[in-house]
Residue, then its C-alpha position, 0 to 999 in steps of 0.5 A: m775307384s776310378f783314378s783322376l789326377e786332377n781330384i789328387t793336384r793340391k789346389n795351390v799346386k794347379g794355378l801355380k806357374s812354375y819358375s822360369s830361371a834364364r837357362d829355361e829362356y835360352v836353351s843353348d845349342g852349342s852355338e858360341m854365345v856370349f852369356l849374359d843372361a844369369n848374372e854368374n861369374p863371367f870368368e870360366n873354372g868348370v863350374n860358373r854357369y848354370p846347369d841344366p835345369q831339364q837335365r836334358s842330356l842326361k834324360a835323353v840317354l836315361a830315357m832310351q836305357k828305360g824305353v821312356k821318353t824324356e817327359n816321363i821322367l824327373l830327375g832330383n836330388g837323390s829320391d828323397e828330394v823327388l819323394d818330398l816333391i810328392f808330397r807337395a804336390f799331392c798332399e794337402p799338409k794337416q787334411d790328407n793321409i799316405i799309406s805306409l807298410p813296415p817294415t820299409y824305407g823309413m823316409y816315407k815317415v819322415l817325410s809324412s812328418t815334415n809336410a804335416i801329413e798323416n801316415r798310416e801304417v799297414l804292416l807288411n804279413k809275416y812272409f813280408q807281403p802286403d796285406v792288401d786287404s788292411i790296406l784297402d780298408t784304412i785307405d779313405e778320400n784324403s789317401k793320397l799316396l801309397f808307397i811300396c817299397s820293391p825290392n823292399n828295404p829291411t827286409g830285400n824281397s820282391i812285392s808281389g805283382e799281383s797285391i800291386i796290381k790289385l792296389l793300382n785298380n782299387f786306390a784312387g791316388l798314386v801308388v810310388i814303386d820305391e825300386a832302389y834295388i831294382d837292377f839286382s832283381s831278375k823281377q822287370s821294372w814296374v816301369s814297364y806298366l806306366s800305360d796301363f796305369p794312369n796313377l802309377v809311379v816309379t822311383q830309381t836311384l843310381s846310388k846302388a848299383y851304379g855306385m853314385a851314393g855321393i853325387r846324390l840323383g833320384i829318378c822319378i818316372a811316371s806319366k807325362e802329366i805327372i811329371t809335368i805337375l812336380n816340375k812346376i814345384k821341383p828348384p830350378y837347379n837342383v841337380n848340380g852340373l857336377t852330377q849331372s856331368k858324373a851321372l852321365e858319365r856313369i851310364l852311358a858306361i852301362e857294360q861296366v856296372e852291369k859287370e859289377v851286379s853280376k859280381i855282387l849277385e855272386e859274392r851274395n850267393k856265397m855270402i848267403e851260403v856262409l850264413k847258412g852254416v853260421d850256429f848263432v843265424e835263425e832264418i836267412y830272408k829271401t832277397d833280390a836287393n844287395f843285401v841279406l837280412a838274417k834272424v839271429d839269436d841276439a842282434n844287438l850281442r852280434y852286431q857289437e861283435l862284429l863291430y869289435k872286429g872292424i865289420v859295420v852292418r845293420n842292426r834291423s831289430s828296431q823295425p816291425l817283424c824285424e826282432n834279432t834282425l842284421r843286415f847285410t850289405v854285400g861288400t867286395s871279394e875280399e871285404n866278404k871275407k873277412l866278414i865270412q872270417a868273422l862269423k865264423e870265429s864268432 
């Protein structure tokens, strides 16, 4: 199937003229100016002015680090806003459908319901890899989005590159690859394939490896044409000034981020070795993320035991193919020591 952005963009979005804010119409060059254009409170307190609606300083550094142009980047109030914008730009309510691959990130399903879009679920196989033939059999002319989480949540594994390429070549809609955990993986980001596939969209976040979950900063990387459409419908000031400032500070400290990621991976390996020796752990799944999914004898029982000992993990048993599984996020060395002690006492 050939991809056409024109064909998958909603008609009302095509004709939409985006809102132009005061800070879009006049972009400061740093000169001393009297700003009387945006109906702001004039008394300076650090946050009385509207933030840059295009987050130019932040995008400039991100673009350099990720090897793309600023025109290829859209930033959002967390990845969830980015995903919601994609739904609203390309999916016609009560008409179109999306494909998701459970077990996977639950917001794809929530957003499909919120936007009145049918969610066609095609289960991963027993190795937590896509059943490409079943996916291709499930799509039709109203299938607009295919969501692939890689590394996947809650399973932790990366999705086969061969499968993704086959889907990119045979799906006439957008293939959205959610790379929330890519910084913990040795696999290459799909950002490097943007020029090869016009229907490729990559989402990333500062919540995981960058330790910025509290500021809510999501990243969408795609062709200039796709980003232009998303910019049409995004709220004018969707990323607040404090988030922009804190995010810029953090991404400029990339060496510190890399040290923390290295430490998390070291602790992850220790956790896996300990889990191998725990009697009630039946299987440990391969992971490229900052967490480990393990199959246990009785997930409800083991969850409560750990909770009683002051340790909160995630029971993923309600997810397809994840019966009796617990997901362990990798903590600090001290936190992991407490987990290890608790596991040995169980």
